[in-house]
C-alpha positions in Angstrom: 0.4 0.4 0.1 1.4 3.6 -1.0 1.9 5.8 1.5 2.4 10.1 0.4 3.7 12.5 2.2 1.2 13.9 3.7 -0.7 11.0 5.4 -1.2 11.8 8.3 1.1 9.9 10.7 2.0 8.2 14.5 5.5 10.8 15.5 6.6 11.2 19.0 5.7 15.1 20.0 9.3 16.2 20.6 7.4 19.3 22.9 4.5 19.2 25.6 1.6 21.3 24.5 -2.6 20.5 23.8 -3.9 18.5 21.0 -7.2 19.9 18.5 -9.5 18.5 20.9 -7.9 20.1 23.8 -6.1 17.2 25.5 -2.8 17.2 26.6 0.4 15.5 25.7 3.9 15.1 27.2 7.6 15.4 25.3 7.3 11.8 23.9 4.6 10.4 24.0 3.7 8.8 21.1 0.9 11.3 19.3 -1.5 10.6 15.7 0.0 13.9 13.7 -1.9 15.3 10.5 0.5 17.7 7.8 -1.7 19.3 5.7 -3.2 20.8 8.5 -0.5 20.4 11.2 -2.3 19.3 13.6 -1.7 17.0 16.3 -4.2 14.5 18.4 -3.2 12.2 21.1 -4.7 9.8 24.6 -7.4 7.3 22.7 -8.9 9.8 19.7 -5.4 9.3 18.5 -6.3 5.5 18.6 -9.5 6.5 16.7 -8.3 8.4 14.4 -5.3 6.0 13.2 -7.8 3.2 12.8 -10.2 5.2 10.6 -7.6 6.2 8.4 -5.7 2.9 8.1 -9.6 1.7 7.3 -10.2 4.4 4.7 -6.7 2.9 3.7 -7.6 -0.7 3.3 -10.6 -0.1 1.6 -9.7 3.1 -1.5 -6.6 -0.2 -2.0 -9.4 -2.9 -2.5 -11.6 -0.9 -4.4 -9.1 0.2 -6.7 -10.0 4.6 -5.8 
């Protein structure tokens, strides 16, 4: 399955902060990053977002889109 430069991906936070939903994360936490919007999702929301992205990607590959 091809991967593209602007695909959302897991990264390690270099600084502490708050994600787009207001959840706090610490430096070194694993967060889900969206490069196009430069937003971060942390915690359980990140797990859900990553699963949704993987599912959408698999559906797209299956349908040939």
